[in-house]
N, C-alpha and C positions, 0 to 999 in steps of 0.2 A: 175668224180666230175666236171661236167660242170655247168655253170650258164646260164640259159635261161631267157631273158628279154622279157616280153610282151610289146606290143605297149603302149605308154603313153596315158592316158585319161584325159580329162578336169575334174577337181574336184571343184576348187574355183577360185576366182579372184587372180590376181598377189599379192603376199605378203606371209607372214609367214603362213604355213599350217602344221597342225599336224594330226597324224593318230594313231589308236590303234586297236587291234584285240579284239573280244569278247572272253570270257573265253573258250567257246566251239570251237572256231576256225571256226565257220560257217559264221561269219560276221566280217566286220571291219568298223570303223566309222572315218570320217574325219571332220575337222573344218578349217575355213580359214578366210581371210581378208574380205569376203563378209558378214560375220555374220551368215552364214548358217551352219548347221550340216547335214551330209549325211550318211545314214546307207546303206552300200553296202553288197551284198552277194558275196560269192566266185564263185557263178555261174554267169558268165558274162551276161547271157541272161536276168537276172532279173534287173529291174530298181531300182535305189536307192531310199530310203525314205528321203525326204527333209523336213527340218524345220528350221525356222529362230529364233535365240536366241538373236540377237542384231546387232550392227553395225559391230563388228568384234569379233573374239575369238582367243585365243592364244594356249590353250592346251585342250586335251580331254583324258579321261580315262574311262574304263568300269569295273564294278564289279557287279556280280549277274545279275539282270534284270534291272539295272540302268546305266545311262551314266552321267558322271560328266564333265562339260565343263566350262572353265573360259571365262567370257564375258567382254565387255567394261564397264560394270557397276561395275567393281571391286568386283564381286561376283562369286561364283561357283554354277551353276544351276544344278539341278537334272532332268534328262529326262528319259523317258521310252525307253528301248532298242527295243521294238516291233514297236512302231510308232513314237518315238521321241517327245511325248507330255511332257509338263512340269509336274514335280512331286514335286517341291519345290526348296529351296535354302539351300545349305550345309553350306556356310560360306560367310561372307562379309569382305572386307578389305579396307584400305585407299588408296591402289594402285593396279594396275593390278596384277593378278596371272599369273606368267610367265610359270609355269610348274606344272603338277599334276602327282604324282606317287602313285601307289597302290601296296601293297604287295599281292602276289598271295596266300600266306599261312595264311593270317590273314585278319582282317577287318580294317586295318589301312590305312589311306590315308594321304599323305603329300602334302602340298601346298607351293610352292616357290613364295614369293611375291617380287614385285619391291621395297617395303618399307623396305628392309634389314631385312626381317623377314621370319621365317619358322613356319608353323603351322602343328600340327599332330592331326588328328581327328580319333577317334575310332567309326566306324560305328556300332559296336555291342552295344555301349552305347546308351540307349534311349535318353539321353540328349545331345549326341554327344559332349562330353567333348573335349575341345580344349587345347592342350599344345603348348606353344610358345617357340621357340629357337631364341635367339637374339645374338648379338655380331658381326654381319656382318658389314663390313665397305663399302659395295657396294651392288648393287642389286643382289638378288639371281637369278641365271640363270637356274639352274636345281637342282633336288633333287632325291635321290634314297633311298630305304627302304628295310630292311631285317629283318624279324621277327625271322629267324633262329639264327642270331647272335645279335639280339636286337640293331641294329645299324641304324643310320640315317646319310647319307652323303649329302653334298650340295656343289655346286660350286657357286662362287659369282664374281662380277665384280672387287673386290679388289685383284684379282689374286690368291685367296687362296681356297684350298680344305679343308673342315672341316668335321670331323666325330664325332658324339655324341653317347653316350649310351642313347637311348631315354627313358629308364625307370628312370634313375637317373639324366638325363639332364647334364651329365658331358661330357665335350669335351675331347675326347680321342686322337685326332690327328689333326694336322694342317700343311699344306704344301703349298708352293707357286708353282703353276704349270700351271696357266691359264693366258691368256692375259688380260690386264687391260681394263675395259670398264665402262662407267658411266651409261648406261641404256641398257635394253634388246633389244630395237629397233636398237641400234648401234652395237650390237655384231655380229661379222663375224662368230664366232664359238659358238655353244650352250653349249659346255662343258658338254654333257650328259654322265653320268657314270652309272655303273650297278654292282650290287652284284651278285656273283655266286649263281644260283637259288637253287641248291640242299642242300647245307649246309651253305652258306653264309660266307665261310672262306676267300674269296678273293673279292677284289674290283678292277674293271677295270675302268680306266679313260684315256681320251686322253690328251696327252702332246706334242704339236707341231705335228711333223710327226711320233710320236710313240704312242703306247698304253702301259701303265704301269699297271701291275697286282700287287696289294698290298696285302700282307699277314696281315690280321687284327689281328692276335694273337700278333705279335710284331711290326707291321707296317714297315716291311722290304719289299723290292721289290722282289717278287717271280720271275718275268720275265718282260722283256721289249721287246715288239713286234714291229717289223719294217719291212716294205716292200720296197725293192729297187726300185720298179716301181712307187712309190708314193712319191712326194716331197712336197705336200701341207699339211696343218694342218687338223687333224681329228676333226670332230665336234660332232659325236655321236658314242658311243660304247655300244654294247648290247650283252649279252650272249645268246646262243641258249637255248631252253627249257631244253635240257639234260645237259647243262653246259660244254660240251666238246669242243665247238667252240665259237669263238668271232667274231662278225661282226662289222666293223668300216666303217663309211662314212665320206668323207672329204668335205671341202668347195668347191672343184672343181668337185664333182660328182664321186669320186672314191669309189669303194666298195671292201673291203679286208676281207677275212675270214681266221682266223688262227686256228690251232689245239692247244688247251691249254695244252695238255700233253707234246708236244715236241716243241711248239713255231714255227712250220713250217707254211708257207703260204699255205692254201688249195685252194684258188681261188681268182682271181683278175678280176674285171670288172669295167665298167665305164658308167656313165650316157651318153645317146646319145647326149645331148646338153651341157655336162660338167657344169651343173648348181649345185649350192650348195644344199645339202640335208638338210631338216629341220624336217623331220619326218621319223621314221624307226621302224619296229617291225617284229619279227618272228611270225609265226603261232604257237600258243601254242600246237597244235597237234603233233609237231615235224616232220612234213612231208617235211621240207625244203622250205616251201613257205615263201617269204618275201615281205612285202608291204612297199612302201616309197612314200614320197611327196617331191617336190622341191619348191624353192622360187617363181616359176611362177604359183603355184597352181595346178600343174599337178600330177596325180596319176600314179604310176608304180608298176608292180608286177614282182618278180623274183622267179624262182624255181630252187633249188639246191638240188640234191639228192646224198647221199653217201650210198654205199652198206652196208647192215647189221646194219645200224644205223637209217635209215628213211624208210618210206613206200612210195609207189606210190601215186600220186595225186588221181588216181581213187579210191584207197582204202580209202583214207581220205574222199572223197566225200560220199562213201557208209557209212562209219562209222559215219558221221555227222548225219545220220538219227536216230541213237540210242544214240547220245550224249545228256546228260541233262546239265542243267546249273550247276550242282554240279561237283565233281571230281571223280565220281564212275568209269566210263569206258573210259573217254575221254583222259586220259594221256597215250601216247604211247612212251614217251621218257624216259623210265627207263633204268636201267643198264643192264637188261636182253636182249640178242639178239633176234631179231624178226625171226620167222620161216616163211620166205617168199621164200623158195626154189621153190615152185610151180610157183612163179612169174617169175623166171629166165627162165623157159622153157615155151614157148608159147603154146606147145601142151599138157602140163600137166594141170589138173583141180583138184579142191578140192571139194569133196562131201559136206563137212561141210559148205563151203562158199556158195555153191548153195542152201542148205537148209536154211542157214541164210538169203540169198537174197530173196528167194521166200516164205519161210514159217515163217520168222521172228525169233526172239530169242526164242528158245525152253525153255531156263532156266529163262525166264523173270518172270514166275509165282513163281518159287521157290525163285528167288532173291527178289521179292516184299514181299514174306512172311517173309523172313529173315529181310529185311529192316523194315517191319512193326513191327516185334518183337523188333527191336533195338530202335525204336522210342517210347519208353514208356514215359508216362507223368511223368517226374521227375522235381523237382525244380532246377532252375539254380543255380549253386554253386556261393557262394559269392567270391568277389575278395579277395585274400589272403592279410592279413595285413602285414605291414612291420615288420620284427622281431626285437627284441631288440638286440643291439650290444653286441656280446659275449665278455667275458673278454680277455684281451690281455696284454702282457708285453711290456712296452715302450722300444724302441731301440732294438727290436728283430724281427726276421723274422718268418713266419708261420711254424707250425710243419710239414707240409707235404713236405717241401723242404728238400733236402738232397744233400750236406751238408747245414747247416743253422747256423745263428748267434743267440745264446741264449741271448747275451747282447753285446752292443757296447756303452760304455759311456766314460767319461773323464778319468777313471782309466785304462781301458783296454778293451780287446775283449775276449768273450767266444765263441768258435766255437764247434759245435756238428757234429760229423761224424757218419753216419749210421742211417737209418730211422727205427723207431720201427715196422713199418709194414713189414719190411724185416727181418725175423727171422735169416737168415743165414749171415747177414751182420755183420761186425766187428764194434762195437759201441765204440766211445771214445769221450772225451771232452778235448779240448785244451784251455788253458788260456794264453793270451799274454798281457803283461803290456806295456803301452806306454812309461813309464820311466823304463828302465831296471835297473837303480840304486835303484829304490824303491823296486822291487821284481823280482825274476827270473821267467821265463815262467814255466808253470805247464802243466802236461799231466796226465790224469787219464782214466782208462777204465770204460765205462758206463755199468756196469753189471746190475745196478738197473733200467736202462732205464729212466734216468732223462730227463725230457722234458722242465723244467724251470730252469733258472739260472740268477744270478745277481752278481755284483761285486762292492765292495766299498773299501775304503782305509783301512778298518779293517778286512773284511771277504770276503770269496768266498762262495756263497750259491747256491746249486743246489737242485732240488726237483723233485719228481714225484707226482702222485695223492695221495700217502699214507704216504710219509715220506720226511723229509728234511735232508740235509747233509751240515754241516757248517764247514768250514776250516778257523780258524783265521790266518791272514797273519803274525802277529807278532810271533806266536808260532804255526806253522802248525801241530806240533805233538799233539796239544790239540784239534783236530777236534772232533766233536760230532754230533750225529744223534738223531732225534726225530720222532717217529712213531705216526700216528693218529689212532683214533678209527675206527672200521670197518665201521660205517655208515657215516664217515666224508671223504670229498674229498678236496684236496688242489687245488685251481684254480689259485692263484697268489702268488708270493713271491717278497720281496724287502728287501734291507739292507742298512744301513748307518754306520757311524763310531761308533754309540752307540746302534743301534737297529737291530734286525732281526725279520721281520714281514712276516706272511703268512696268506692269506685269504682263508676261507673255503666256500664250496658251500651252507652251511646253514646260510650265511650272518654273520658269526663270523670271527673276525680277532684276531689272537694270536700274542703276542709280547714277544720276549725274548731278553736277552742281548747277547753280542758278544760271551761270553764264556758259554752260555747255561742256564742262570737263567731265568725262565719264569716270566716276569714282569707284564703282564696284559692280559686280555681278554676283547674285546669290541665288541659290536653288531652294525651292519650297517642296516638301514631300507630299504634294497633293494639289488638286485643283483649287485655284485661288477663288475666294468668295468676295472679299472686299479688302481695301487698303486705306490707310490714313497716315499722315505725317505731321510731325510737330518738331520744329527746329532740327536737331540731329537724330530724332527718333522716327522709326518707321514701324507701324503696326500692321500686321498681315493676318487675315483670317483665311483658313484653308480647310478643306475636307481631309479627314484622316482615314475614313472608311465609308462604306455604304450606309444607307439609312437603316437604323436598328429600331424596330417596333415604332416607327413613325418619328423617331428622333434623329435630327441631323447631327452627325458627328463632326463638329467644327472645332478646330483648335486655333488659338491666337498666339502669334509669335511677336515679341517685341525686340527690335533690332536697333542698336545704337551705332552710329558712325562717328567716331572721334578721330579726326585726322585721317591717317591711313589704316587705322585699326577698326575692327568690327566686333561688337559684342552682341549676343542674342540671348533671349530668355523666353521660354514657353510659359504662358500664363493661362492656358486652357480657355474656357468660355463660360458664360453664365446664361445659357439659353434654357427656357422652360420646356416642359414636355410637349412634343410634337409641334414645336415652333420653329420659325426660321429667323435668321439674322436680318433685322430691318434697318439698323443704323449702327455705325461704328466710327469713333473719332476720339479726339482729345478735348479736355476742358481748356479754359483759357490759361490755366497754370500748368498744363501738361499731364493731367491725370487721364490714363486710358479709360474709355467709357464705351458702352454698347447698349443697344436696346433690341429686344426680340419682338416677334410679331404679336405676342401677348400684351405688349405695352409696358413691360417692366424694364426700366433703365437701371443699369448696374455700372458701378465705377470700381476701379482697381487702384486704391491708394498705395503708393510705393512703400510706405512703412508697414503695411499690413500683409502684403503678399497673398491677397485673396480678393475675389470679387464680392462686392457688397451691393445688394439692391438698395437704391436710394430714392427711386421715384416710380410710382405706379401711375402711368399717364391715363389709364382707363378710369380712374376715380374722378378725373376732371372733365370727362366728356359728358355731353348731354344725352346722347343716344348710343346704344351699343354698336350701331353701324358707323359711328364717327371714328376718325383717326386723328393722330397727332404727328405732324411732320416735323421731326427734330432738325434744327439748323445748327445750334451751338449750345454749349454748356458753360454758363457763367458760374464757375465754382467759387470765385471770390465774392460773388453776390448771392450765392446759395440758390440759384434759379436755373431752369432749363428753358432755353429759347426755342420757339417753334411756331407752328401754324396749326390751328384746329381746322380739320377738314370734315365737312358735313357729308355723311353718307359715303365717304371714300377715304383713302389713305394718302392721296396726293392733292396738293393745292391746285386751284384753278388759276386761269389767267385774268379773267374779267368777272367780277371786279377784282382789283388788286388785293391780294391776301393781306390780312392784318397780322403783324407779328404780336405774339403774346408770350408771357413767361409763366412757367409752372414752378412752384417752390420745390426744392429738393428736400424731401421728407422720407426717411426710411419707413417701410411698411410695418410699423409696430402694431400690435393688437390694441384694439380700443383707441384708435388714433384721435377720436374726438374728445377724449378725456384730457383734462388739464394736466394731470400727473403724467400721462403718456406724452403729451406735447413737450413738457420739460425734459423728459427722458430722451425723446427724439432729438431735441436740441443738443443735449450733452453729448450724445453719441455722434451726431453729425459734426459738431465743432471739434470733437476729438479726432475724427478721422480725416476731415478735409482741411485744405489749406485756405482758411478764411482769415483775412487780416483784421486786426484791431478787435479781437473777439474775447480777450482775456477778461475784461470787465463784465461783459455779458455772461461769460461762462461762470464766473464766481457768483454773480447774482442768481443765475439759474440754479446753480448747485445749492445755494443757501435757501432758495425758495423750495426746492425739492426736499431739503432737510427739514425745513419748517413744516411742510405739509405732513411729513411722516411723524413729526413730534406732536402736532395738533391732533392727529388720529391715534395717538398713543402707540405708535409703532416704533419704539426705541431701537429695536434690533435692526429694522430697515434703515433707520437714520444712521446708526453706527456703521452698518454695512456700506452705505453710500460713501461715508468718509474713508473707509478702508479701501474702497475702489479708487477714489480720486487721489488720496495720499498727497494732498497739497497742504503745506503748513499754514498758509494764510487762510485757506478755506476752513481748515480744522480749527484754527484760532477763532474765527467768526462763529463757527458752529458751537464751540465751547462756550462762548459768551451767551449765545442764544439759549443753549441748554441750561446754563446757570440762571438766566433770567426767568425761565419757565420752572425753575426749582426741580429740575430733573437731576438729582444728585448722582444716581448710579450712572446715568449716561454721561454726565460731566466727568466722573472719575475715569471712565473708559476712554473718553476723548482726551483727557489729560495724559493717560498712559500712551495712547496712540500718538499724540503730539510729541512727547519726549522720544518715542521710538523713531518717528520720522525725522526729528531733529538730529538724533545721533547718526542715523544713516546718512543724512545730508552732510554732516560734518566729516564723517569717515570718507565719503565720496570726494569731498573738497580736499581733504588731506592727501588722498591718493592722487588726485589730479595735480596738486601742488608738487608732490614728489616726482611725478612724471615730467613736469615741465622742465625744459632745458633752457638755461639762460646763456646767451652768447656772450663771451668775454668782451670787455670794452677795448677799444683800440689804445695801444700804449702811446703816451704823449709826454713830453718833458715840460714841466711847469715850474714856476718859481714860487716858493712859499714866501710871501711878502709881509705876513703879519703873524704875530704870535697868537696862538689859540686862546691864551689867557686874556686877550683884549676883550673878549666877549663875556668873560666870567666876572660876575659881580664880586667885589672885594669881601663881602660878608659871607661868601660861600667857599671857605678854604678846604672843605672836605672833598671837593671835586678831585683834588690831586690824589687823594687816597683811593678813590674808586678806579682811577685809570692807572694805578700803579702796576697793573698786570702787563702793561705795554710800555715800559720805560723807554725803549729804544725809539719807538715811533714818536712818543711825546717829546723826547729830546731833539729829534729831527725837526719837529715843528718849531723849536726855540731858535733855530738857526735862520739866518737870512742870507740872501745872495748865494744859495747853494742849489744847483740844478740836480734834481732827482727824477728818475723815471716813474711814471704812474703805475701804481700797483694794480694787478688784476683783481677784479671783484669776483670772489669765489663763493659768495653767499648764494646758495641755491634759491633762497626765498626772495631774492631781489628781482624786481620787475624789469625785464630786459628792455621793454619799450620806453620806460622812464629813463633808463640809463642812456640809451641812444639819444633821446631828446635832450638830456642834460649835456651830453658830450657835444652835440651839435651847437647847443647854446654857448658852451664854454669856448668852442672853437670860433664861434662868431664874435664873441667878446674879445678874443685875443688877436683878431685881425688888425694889422697896423693901418693907421689912417692914411689916406691919400695925401702925399706931400705936395701935390700940385694944386690942391684946393686951398684958397686963401682962408676960407672960413675955418678949415680944420687945422691950419698951421698954428694959429694962436692957441688952439685948444690942446696941443700935444703936451702930455705930461712928461716931465723929465724922468729918464729911466732910473737915475740914481738918486731920486728925491728921498729925503729923510722923512719917515712917517711921523717922527716926533718933533719936527721943526715947527717953530712958532712963526717964522717969517714966510715959509713957502705956502702959497695958497693951495697947492696940490697935496700938502701933507695930510696924513690920516687916510681913512677909507670912508667913502660915502656909499652906503648900500641901501639908502631909503627906497629907491625904486625896486631893488631886489626884495626888500621886505614887503613892499606893497604887492609885488607880483606873487611872492610866496604865500602871502596872506590870502589873496584871491584864490590861488590854486588850492590851498589847504581848505578854504571854505567850501569849494566845490567838491574836493575829495571827501570832506566830512559829510556832506549831503549824500554823496554816493554810498559812503560806508555805513551811514546810519540806516540805510534801507534794509540791511540784513542784520540779524542779531549778533552774529559772531564777529563780523567785521567792525561793527559799532563798538563792541566791547574792546577789541584790539586797539582801535584808534584812541579810545579814552585812556586805556592803560599806557599806551605809548606816549600820549601827551603828558600824563602824570609823571612818567619816568623822566621825560626831558625837563619838566619843571623841577623835579627833585634834584636834578643836576645843577640847578641854578641857571638854566639856559632859557632863552626866550623861544617858545614854540613857533612864533611867527617867522623866525629866521630859518625854519626847517621846511623842506619840501617832502611830504610823506609819499610813499609809494602806494599803489592801489591796494595791495594786500596788507598794508599797515604793519609790516614787519621790518622796515628800514626807513631811514630818512636821510636826506642830503642837506647839509647846511648851505647857506647862501653861497653862490659860486665864488665870492671874494675869499671865503675861508677855505674853499676847495677841500673839504673834509666830508667824511661820511660817518654816520653813527648807526649802529645796529644793536639790538639787545635781545636777550633771552627772556621769553615771556614767563618762564618759570622762576628764574632768579632775579630778573630785572637788572642784570649787569650790563653795563654799557661799555662799548669799545669804540675808539675813534681811530679811523684809518685815514692816511693821506691819499688823495685821489691822484 
């Protein structure tokens, strides 16, 4: 396994030079800093074909009978392979194209641009449709493509290696492994990587003085190749055509070949001038021939042969005569060993090779006939459409996994062991609750091969395609099953505290109660995608039409089951472009929520009637290939519960996944700014149902106001107060503005505060007018005491004030007269207070039990004289009532003093009572401070007009 170097030849002027082989291995093409392209033959006796494409060119590639070269005009020219003549322009860019990569097994070509952009062009498409891949933070240095694994890899000057799925444009992997550089011209290493050519399962890339082989299935390192004789950085890495060897070239002219199976170094050689290598390629014939170019514009050739894996150069030259531009006979690097025993013995000869050399291919005629029959005129098949998203269970893993999670939510976890495809495996279902005090763990044998399951605080529900099995958690012995008709198939199930729902393949959803009562059957206008339930609510996602431009047309319907009635509402969906629905459910307070495959979680607050994005889970992952498995949403705690999955979107079984929480933060711009964080909090607290947040909301609002004031943004500060319209917050802001001596802002805040206060008063008055007070129950009472007993003798003017109602006052002077209770018609009187007082009065008038000795001696004579000096029961004692009224009034005063208007009303009412010569402590005020009830012994009510402060006394 020796490496033979041919003498260097002049190819181009000093500078970056690139090289590539033709598909049939008979020619190679170079481009360089002089703007010329040269087409060389492997036969050194032939002169190269020369053509000028511009002032300079950076990269070149060959496919079919065309050559693609990037020029100084920021475009990719198409040239003819035979004579190098121009055949058109493939694509144009705003910056130079640094590298061109072509997939050998397809018609895709990738372009790495200096403008932080990657373009993918399909040559089979007549319109040459271009797909762009963005997100790079530096110039793209190189790119590699594999149609076997549908992957696109790129290295950029921001030190990162990125890998996309080029069909879905989803970034699968990102890693820091290259030196940082601001432009391609300043790069010391080109960071050229390569996919394994046979199956595309591995990606090799240079990292300092090592070569890393990456496993694309889980993005783990399969092997790290290193050579002890090389201490410089590798610049280019390339697989051999058979995929069994890797060649790497360094910035100091080192060439190292490794065996990929065992990682051993097969050969090491060096450039004769130790110059940096900028172009390198194996001969696709697999004959061990390698061509390269250096930064001085020189062209070199190496030949490396391995027994039983490659052929001699002479054989390769002979075979090139029968090689076509297709891939019929030219591929010699397959996994089958070559039969070249006759080459090992120089005295041996092969009759078949002699006939082939002098008589040509004897089977050519038969091959042409077969080829002709296979090239029948058939229409080109259409590009397959993107299929509809199949139904899935939220917070569950796919059925093909074993073991798998049937459900993982806020209640517990359902694990399923044993795949249905394996008939001999033992199948079981394990249920584990997060709170062991709520319910013990459960274990059941899966004889019915249940594939779907869900868990709520009321039931455990498992199902297969033909029946459901429900276990109520309160009474597990009351489990029940329900079988479907022969033509029906269950596709989804869900359960809540009150509902058990299962969707059928015929777009029908059946609803039952926890204990087996079938409540309803509803129809959905499309294939069901997912379902979720919360108390009496059911949320269903379904397709409304076929895929449009890559977007899934999914609608969400919210259905409420209240008794025997059904209400429904379409709330659409909030899926991103070309994404699929990944999770759907309710928060802990019942807010509908969903997350798409782009990682954006959205919620539907009932008071907004729209979807609002509240959490971008991709911002919290460590690698682009990681996923976040949502289990529940704790809206009351402002967090999202779930599991971070490394390199996948589903959690594993061992080790046990760790639950974590991600904060609910709407994706505002400049989210790391303190101002933005406060704005995010104000928005979130206004939209979601988060308890005990009033104090934090006011503090956050004042901080945002203060920040605007300190930055001399008075208009923004005033605008914030106009948005919030909270009298308390405006009052605090007014004090702060006054403290900062911002007079103009203080004046505007004062005007705003008065306007808000007026609106609040008007709203309160309208509510008071609308309030309906139920009349008190009529009851016959005895007036046992003159009202004047409570009037001080030095206040004779009281009789003048109440002269407007002489009849009622005279009625109060009489005794032993039974009168019906008058109806309370004052609309401002508090109905709840009236009812409570009536109940209190009725309780006080209940007669004592005559059979109790203790109470016998305490009975008061019915006809006792209140003015008697000898009767111990004479007079009226209402000290307890005074104390009780005093305590209640104190509490009412505290409540009334919380708001400005009610506090003023209470003070004015108190002054009015005192002006009448009455004791305020003998009155029980109503909540709205517009009426008062005197102590129940007096059994009278007083109300007054706040304008004239006139009082009237009515008997109750």
